[in-house]
C-alpha positions in Angstrom: -24.4 -10.0 40.1 -21.8 -7.6 38.8 -21.2 -9.5 35.9 -24.8 -9.6 35.4 -25.5 -6.1 35.5 -23.0 -5.2 33.3 -24.5 -7.7 30.4 -27.7 -5.9 30.7 -26.3 -2.8 30.7 -24.4 -4.0 27.5 -27.5 -5.5 26.2 -29.6 -2.4 26.9 -27.1 0.0 25.2 -26.9 -2.1 22.3 -30.1 -1.9 21.9 -30.8 1.5 22.4 -27.7 2.3 19.8 -27.2 -0.7 18.0 -24.1 0.6 15.9 -22.5 2.3 18.7 -20.1 -1.0 19.6 -18.6 -3.1 17.0 -15.9 -4.9 16.0 -14.8 -3.6 12.2 -13.6 -7.0 11.2 -16.6 -9.2 10.1 -15.0 -12.4 11.8 -14.9 -10.8 15.1 -18.0 -11.0 17.6 -18.0 -9.7 20.7 -16.9 -13.0 22.4 -13.6 -12.5 20.4 -12.1 -10.5 23.3 -14.9 -10.6 25.8 -16.4 -13.1 28.0 -19.9 -12.5 29.6 -19.4 -15.8 31.9 -15.9 -16.1 33.8 -14.0 -12.6 32.6 -12.2 -10.9 35.0 -12.7 -7.1 35.2 -15.3 -4.8 34.2 -14.7 -4.7 30.7 -15.0 -8.2 30.8 -12.3 -9.1 28.7 -10.6 -12.6 27.7 -7.6 -11.7 29.6 -7.2 -9.7 32.6 -4.9 -6.9 30.6 -6.0 -5.5 27.4 -2.3 -5.3 25.9 -1.8 -9.4 26.4 -5.4 -9.7 24.8 -4.3 -7.8 21.9 -0.8 -9.6 21.4 -2.6 -12.9 21.7 -3.4 -12.4 18.3 -0.8 -9.8 17.2 2.2 -10.8 18.9 4.9 -12.8 17.0 2.8 -16.3 18.4 -0.3 -15.0 17.2 -2.8 -15.9 14.4 -3.2 -12.4 12.8 -0.8 -11.6 9.9 -0.6 -7.9 11.0 1.8 -8.2 13.5 2.4 -5.8 16.3 4.5 -4.7 19.4 4.3 -2.0 22.1 6.4 1.0 21.3 9.4 1.5 23.1 12.5 4.0 22.5 16.0 2.6 21.5 17.6 0.8 24.1 20.7 3.2 23.3 18.6 6.5 23.6 19.5 9.4 25.2 15.9 10.0 26.6 14.1 8.3 29.3 12.5 4.9 28.6 8.9 4.4 27.7 6.3 1.9 26.9 3.4 2.9 24.6 0.6 0.1 25.1 -1.9 -0.8 22.2 -4.9 1.3 23.8 -3.0 4.7 23.8 -2.9 4.6 19.9 -6.1 2.3 19.1 -9.7 1.8 19.5 -10.4 -1.8 19.3 -14.3 -1.2 18.5 -14.0 1.2 15.8 -12.1 3.5 13.3 -12.5 7.0 14.9 -13.8 10.1 13.2 -10.9 12.6 12.9 -10.8 16.5 13.2 -11.2 17.0 9.6 -14.1 15.5 9.0 -12.3 12.1 7.5 -12.4 8.6 9.2 -9.0 7.3 10.6 -7.8 4.0 9.2 -6.2 1.1 11.4 -8.0 1.3 14.4 -6.2 4.7 15.2 -7.2 6.8 17.7 -9.5 6.8 20.8 -12.6 8.9 21.7 -11.6 11.3 24.6 -14.5 13.9 25.0 -18.2 14.7 23.3 -16.6 15.6 20.2 -16.6 12.2 18.8 -12.9 13.0 17.3 -10.0 10.1 17.4 -7.3 11.6 19.5 -4.0 10.3 21.2 -2.9 11.1 24.9 1.0 11.9 23.9 3.9 11.5 26.8 4.7 15.2 26.3 2.2 17.1 24.3 -1.3 16.0 26.2 -4.0 14.9 24.1 -3.7 15.7 20.3 -5.7 15.2 17.3 -4.6 12.5 14.9 -5.9 12.2 11.3 -4.2 8.7 10.1 -6.5 8.3 6.7 -3.9 6.9 4.2 -0.9 4.6 4.4 1.1 6.8 2.1 2.5 6.6 -1.0 6.1 6.4 -2.8 5.3 9.6 -5.0 8.0 11.6 -3.3 5.4 13.5 -1.8 3.9 14.3 1.6 0.4 12.1 1.4 -2.4 13.8 3.1 -3.3 12.7 6.5 -0.7 9.6 6.4 2.5 8.9 8.9 4.1 11.9 9.1 3.4 14.4 6.5 4.5 17.7 8.5 1.8 20.5 7.9 0.2 19.4 4.9 -2.9 20.7 4.5 -1.2 24.5 6.1 -3.3 24.7 9.0 -0.7 24.8 11.7 -1.2 21.5 13.0 1.2 18.4 12.7 -1.3 15.5 13.1 -0.3 12.5 11.0 -0.1 9.1 13.3 3.7 9.4 13.8 4.2 12.9 14.2 1.4 13.2 16.7 3.6 12.1 19.7 7.1 13.2 18.4 8.6 16.2 20.5 12.1 15.1 20.6 12.7 12.8 17.6 15.2 13.9 15.0 12.7 14.1 12.4 9.2 14.6 11.8 8.1 16.7 15.5 4.4 17.2 16.2 5.8 21.0 15.6 7.7 23.2 13.1 11.2 22.1 14.9 13.5 19.4 13.6 13.5 18.2 10.0 10.5 17.4 8.2 12.4 16.3 5.0 13.3 12.7 5.9 12.3 10.3 3.4 9.6 12.7 2.7 6.3 10.7 0.9 7.8 7.5 2.2 5.5 5.3 4.2 7.2 5.3 8.0 6.9 1.7 8.9 8.8 0.5 5.7 11.8 1.1 8.0 10.0 1.2 11.2 8.4 -1.7 11.4 5.4 -2.1 14.1 6.3 -5.5 14.9 9.4 -4.4 16.3 8.6 -1.5 18.4 9.0 0.8 15.7 13.1 1.0 16.3 14.9 1.0 13.0 
């Protein structure tokens, strides 16, 4: 009965606002991740854990060419261990609009209030805005709204997808502290691969 009511609510919401819930990849229909009949939990996911569902395609044995892993700190780190899961940084349904008026790529950020802006809940800095519109360049200059681009638009806010959370790293923190000159203009994931926990 509960699943039937959820299904009715989902269908009604889609009819009222047809563009509000979607998968951005044309080949991915709702049933790619959700099962109306037989799925556990209120989200009707094909797997009981969202992370397991994501890794079924994006993990080492998955079919996606975009491999990923959860974000862990280095085994030799002097800081307490952490584990950042897929949903902490990604919204599987939509590329969120960011606070600067653009649209984020790679399903980055999740909408957490009525503004509709893409945000990330960070381990040490609470909820922060994130702007990730470009994968960067190799021109040797920060690329506006990329991975870790310091305060590239001089608005006093460090909102690149990597630096949004970083408070204790040597480079590219979410404040003016530390160095922001490490591999300036390069793409962080060239060395810190998503498929290996971002650890170099």
